[in-house]
C-alpha positions, 0 to 999 in steps of 0.5 A: 489455537491462538489467543491472537486475533485472526484476519482473512484479507481476500485480494491481499496480495496486491494493491490496498489489499496488501497494504492491509495485510502489512498493517493487520500484521503490524498491529499484531494479527495473524493474516491469510492472503487471499489471492487468486492467481499470482503465488508470487505476489501472494508469498511476497505479501506474507514475507512483508506480514512475517511468515510465522504470522501469515499465510497465503491461500488460492481461492476464488471469491466468487466460488462458494466451495473455494472460499468455504476451503479457505475459511477451513484452513484458517481455522485449522491454521490459526483457530479461527477468523475474527476480522475479514477484509473483503478486498478482492474486486476488478475493474475492466475499463472500455469504451461504451460501445467497445466493451466486451459483455464476456469481460462484463460478466466476469466483472459481475461475477467477481465483484457482485457474486463474490462480495455475496459469497464471501459474506455468506460464509462470514456469517457462517464462520466469524467467531462473536465480535467478529467484522466484515469489511467489504471495499469498493474502490476505483482509479482512473489515471489522469495527468494534470498539469501541477499549475492548472485547475483547482488542484494545480493552484492548490498544489502551487500557493499551498493554501486550502480552497472551499468552492461551493459552485465549481461551475462559476469558478475560472479555475475549474478545469471541466474537461479533465473533471469529464474525462474522469466521468464525474463532475462535481458541483462543489469541491474542497482542496487541501494541500499535501505539504511535509517539509519540502514543499506541496508534493500533491492535493486531496480533494473532497466531492460534493458534500452529501446533502445540499449544503455547502462545504464550511470551515470545518469541512477544511480543517478535517481536511486538512488532518487527513491530509496530513494522515496521507502526506505521512503515508505517502512519505514512509511509502516512498522511503520503503520504496527506495529502501527496497531499490537500494536493498536490492541494488547492493544484493544485486552488485554483491552478487554481481549478476545482472538484476534478475527479473522476478516474474520469470526467474525464481531466484528473482523471486526469491531476492524480492521474497528476502527484500520484502522481509527485511523491509517489513522487520525495519517497518516494526521499528519506525524510530529505526536509524536506517530510516533516516538515512533511507530518507536522504538517500531518497532525497539525494537521489532526486536532487542529484543522481550524479553523487550516487558514487559518494552515497555508496562509498559513504555507506561502505565506510558506514559498514565498514565502521559497523563490522569493526564495532561488532568485532569488537563487541564480540572480542570483549565479550569472549575475554569476559567469558574467559 
């Protein structure tokens, strides 16, 4: 039995679910990472969360017996369940005339039946004071030039914008909106700005009810935009740190980069890198983050300077090794 709170995250091996696993682990939860089929991704998610406080359990969320076994494993390992984040789901897209009905059946099975099955088990097994969070999300990939549309205007000017009737504004790109499957009537758009300038735009579409967006809505959207900017920046640093670690380890090993999907050694390398990045993430003030940030900036501005970066890192490593050796000798002398 443990005094720590315990969370199950369905669909926890990738995407939003995996990010939730990392955050729950950072907040002190013991986490059960549920996955449908990709064991390697699930193991990497566990490594990121910390193997001492996380396990991966395979289960089909639409299978009542499998979900019951998932909860039983959580109880057996950690003593109970306090939070369930149900983020498992699938989204298959195709033109209506071409949509495969078998795919539709499976999509409904996972998204609809799966939500019901998980919710039923939560009612039966959750400890007092617990919580169930059912998530639904969708993404449509659409590239828009940074100088077009409302988003382009906000991105280039850095100024927030609120429109009560987008159809009457010449900056509104109706064709792009139609490609996403949703055409709004009103919008608030605010820039995502860091110390290097605009990195994106946050849009809020169609305020609930008949009211128009007001200054208070713009202020709230701006607060969310700041938080999103911090998260994006942290994600980029984490990605570049992981890429740098992989490049260094591969170079030290002297082997060609391994494909983690096909090679067990590549999967082990990815798990090691994920664990180290997660360990660094536990201390946001670690100086290495500042180094990684500067390297990320240099890579985007002048890739030709990578040799200089490599030389600088080599100097830092040698200096750290000398310092560590000196401390060890001092400790040995004091012991004598």
